[in-house]
RODO-2510 file (C-alpha; in nm, 4 decimals, decimal comma):
residues 179
     n   res          X          Y          Z
     1     m     6,5836    -4,2141    -0,6047
     2     i     6,2148    -4,1753    -0,5254
     3     s     5,9869    -4,2760    -0,8093
     4     l     5,6493    -4,1234    -0,8888
     5     c     5,4835    -4,4502    -0,7891
     6     n     5,6549    -4,4357    -0,4491
     7     i     5,5384    -4,0755    -0,3956
     8     r     5,1791    -4,1686    -0,4762
     9     w     5,1981    -4,4624    -0,2366
    10     r     5,3359    -4,2384     0,0406
    11     f     5,0607    -3,9824    -0,0201
    12     r     4,7961    -4,2559    -0,0037
    13     v     4,9402    -4,3878     0,3253
    14     f     4,9463    -4,0351     0,4692
    15     a     4,5879    -3,9624     0,3600
    16     e     4,4545    -4,2918     0,4974
    17     n     4,6119    -4,2385     0,8388
    18     f     4,6564    -3,8660     0,9046
    19     d     4,4423    -3,6495     0,6732
    20     l     4,1378    -3,5622     0,8880
    21     s     3,9460    -3,4232     0,5932
    22     y     3,9936    -3,7426     0,3937
    23     i     3,9152    -3,9655     0,6928
    24     v     3,5932    -3,7763     0,7701
    25     e     3,4820    -3,8080     0,4085
    26     r     3,5820    -4,1746     0,3840
    27     d     3,4077    -4,2751     0,7076
    28     w     3,1223    -4,0230     0,6972
    29     d     2,8507    -4,2858     0,7411
    30     t     2,9889    -4,3929     1,0800
    31     l     3,1429    -4,0629     1,1924
    32     r     2,8455    -3,8344     1,1289
    33     e     2,6628    -3,9353     1,4464
    34     k     2,9825    -3,9459     1,6521
    35     l     3,0933    -3,5949     1,5435
    36     n     2,7552    -3,4253     1,5631
    37     g     2,7923    -3,1126     1,7757
    38     k     3,1468    -3,2065     1,8753
    39     m     3,3562    -3,0390     1,6043
    40     h     3,4840    -2,6967     1,7063
    41     v     3,7662    -2,5737     1,4820
    42     y     3,9504    -2,2511     1,5656
    43     c     4,2031    -2,1044     1,3264
    44     g     4,3829    -1,7763     1,2793
    45     t     4,3662    -1,6302     0,9301
    46     m     4,7413    -1,5596     0,9352
    47     d     4,8636    -1,8985     1,0577
    48     n     5,2431    -1,9185     1,0620
    49     f     5,2353    -2,2527     0,8812
    50     y     4,9457    -2,1674     0,6428
    51     l     4,7234    -2,4215     0,8153
    52     n     4,4301    -2,1841     0,7725
    53     n     4,4069    -2,2973     0,4087
    54     a     4,3588    -2,6561     0,5243
    55     v     4,0829    -2,5409     0,7609
    56     y     3,9022    -2,3643     0,4748
    57     m     3,9166    -2,6832     0,2675
    58     f     3,8101    -2,8999     0,5637
    59     e     3,5107    -2,6750     0,6275
    60     a     3,4130    -2,6848     0,2598
    61     r     3,4437    -3,0632     0,2484
    62     v     3,2288    -3,1211     0,5584
    63     n     2,9717    -2,8674     0,4367
    64     a     2,9556    -3,0494     0,1023
    65     l     2,9055    -3,3850     0,2768
    66     v     2,6243    -3,2497     0,4929
    67     a     2,4608    -3,0645     0,2038
    68     a     2,4774    -3,3705    -0,0217
    69     e     2,3258    -3,5943     0,2429
    70     d     2,0560    -3,3462     0,3434
    71     g     1,9700    -3,2615    -0,0156
    72     a     2,1322    -2,9161     0,0158
    73     a     1,9007    -2,8390     0,3054
    74     g     2,1890    -2,7222     0,5242
    75     k     2,1456    -2,3603     0,6222
    76     e     2,4437    -2,1506     0,7171
    77     v     2,4081    -1,9282     1,0218
    78     r     2,6595    -1,6523     1,0879
    79     v     2,7165    -1,4965     1,4270
    80     r     2,8361    -1,1434     1,3574
    81     n     3,1278    -0,9642     1,5169
    82     t     3,3226    -0,6660     1,3883
    83     i     3,6557    -0,7994     1,5152
    84     s     3,6984    -1,0784     1,2619
    85     s     3,6193    -1,1681     0,9044
    86     i     3,6514    -1,4574     0,6651
    87     p     3,9296    -1,3987     0,4120
    88     p     3,8399    -1,3472     0,0455
    89     f     4,0050    -1,6740    -0,0642
    90     h     3,7698    -1,8839     0,1489
    91     v     3,6430    -2,1908    -0,0388
    92     p     3,2608    -2,1781    -0,0551
    93     w     3,0581    -2,4939    -0,0045
    94     s     2,7761    -2,3838    -0,2318
    95     m     2,7956    -2,2224    -0,5710
    96     e     2,4689    -2,0336    -0,5346
    97     n     2,5276    -1,6614    -0,4877
    98     d     2,2998    -1,6432    -0,1846
    99     d     2,5130    -1,8925     0,0069
   100     l     2,8595    -1,7569    -0,0727
   101     p     3,0429    -1,6452     0,2429
   102     s     3,2263    -1,3658     0,0628
   103     q     3,3517    -1,0406     0,2047
   104     a     3,1798    -0,8471    -0,0733
   105     q     2,8332    -0,9582     0,0387
   106     d     2,9208    -0,8910     0,4010
   107     k     3,0410    -0,5401     0,3151
   108     q     2,7147    -0,4722     0,1341
   109     k     2,5264    -0,5700     0,4490
   110     g     2,7688    -0,3740     0,6684
   111     t     2,8619    -0,6803     0,8743
   112     s     3,1621    -0,9027     0,9193
   113     p     3,1389    -1,2747     1,0032
   114     q     3,3239    -1,4044     1,3054
   115     k     3,1932    -1,7525     1,3493
   116     r     3,0468    -1,9861     1,0926
   117     c     2,8268    -2,2696     1,2014
   118     l     2,6390    -2,5183     0,9900
   119     f     2,3128    -2,6253     1,1483
   120     t     2,0907    -2,8835     0,9869
   121     q     1,8285    -3,1005     1,1442
   122     a     2,0776    -3,3750     1,2187
   123     f     2,4287    -3,2233     1,2158
   124     s     2,6097    -2,9172     1,3479
   125     f     2,9699    -2,8015     1,3756
   126     e     3,1551    -2,4765     1,4378
   127     v     3,4454    -2,3089     1,2592
   128     d     3,5790    -1,9828     1,4025
   129     y     3,8437    -1,7675     1,2336
   130     g     4,0548    -1,5131     1,4188
   131     e     4,1313    -1,2153     1,1981
   132     r     4,5093    -1,1740     1,1630
   133     a     4,5613    -1,4285     1,4417
   134     e     4,8653    -1,6536     1,4386
   135     h     4,9212    -2,0247     1,4898
   136     c     4,7640    -2,1732     1,8056
   137     w     4,4818    -1,9182     1,8091
   138     n     4,2137    -2,0673     2,0334
   139     g     3,8869    -1,8905     1,9613
   140     d     3,9221    -1,6011     2,2053
   141     q     3,8146    -1,2899     2,0120
   142     e     3,8816    -1,0601     2,3082
   143     n     4,2438    -1,1365     2,4039
   144     g     4,5668    -1,2383     2,2373
   145     n     4,7242    -1,5816     2,2770
   146     h     4,9592    -1,4560     2,5469
   147     i     4,6586    -1,4115     2,7780
   148     s     4,4003    -1,6605     2,6561
   149     r     4,6357    -1,9586     2,6645
   150     l     4,6485    -1,9190     3,0429
   151     r     4,2749    -1,9748     3,0774
   152     y     4,1857    -2,2579     2,8375
   153     n     3,9994    -2,4501     3,1051
   154     t     3,7632    -2,1621     3,1834
   155     m     3,7136    -2,0658     2,8172
   156     y     3,5428    -2,3896     2,7227
   157     l     3,3554    -2,4779     3,0422
   158     d     3,0290    -2,3250     2,9179
   159     k     3,0410    -2,5282     2,5961
   160     m     3,1299    -2,8426     2,7861
   161     m     2,8458    -2,7964     3,0359
   162     a     2,5960    -2,7315     2,7572
   163     r     2,7110    -3,0441     2,5724
   164     i     2,6848    -3,2577     2,8870
   165     a     2,3354    -3,1261     2,9612
   166     q     2,2269    -3,1798     2,6005
   167     s     2,3581    -3,5345     2,5691
   168     s     2,2758    -3,6606     2,9183
   169     p     2,0132    -3,9319     2,9538
   170     d     1,6643    -3,8491     3,0757
   171     g     1,6473    -3,8136     3,4510
   172     a     2,0206    -3,7514     3,4945
   173     d     2,1292    -3,4956     3,7543
   174     t     2,2581    -3,1996     3,5516
   175     t     2,2144    -2,9268     3,8114
   176     s     2,4001    -3,0294     4,1289
   177     w     2,7456    -2,9919     3,9682
   178     r     2,6845    -2,6416     3,8300
   179     y     2,8105    -2,3453     4,0311
***
């Protein structure tokens, strides 16, 4: 028989070792610099295993960490696309009405968010939701998984090249390898 104490212990072990949201919050002081500009999370809003709910909570938790550290100076920037939208049960990171990423405000403006990025002076990350997309959705708003999974390497080359150019040391050759 499993006791309540044993369940709590198992949950604590799981959280310490496998819960990315918990680990990022626990080790935020050391991970912030390491994760800056490197977190790109893609999730379908109709994930077969309901993992989209975990992505909403992860996004809210990271936004809260950044906002708390920056004194709520984080400013949300939305890249608009009519293909996708954030579901109404999305967990907001700010309780001020101006910052709520709700569908009602987007409908008033006549737009629909595709990609949500948090940009502050010292931290940025990207979360992209695919409207009605299933598990293993990869951020391709144009094609379904049956096509886009065949071209992963070409989908992310632009982001990889931009990251290499941005983080390369001064004087490094960042042009000879571009075609």
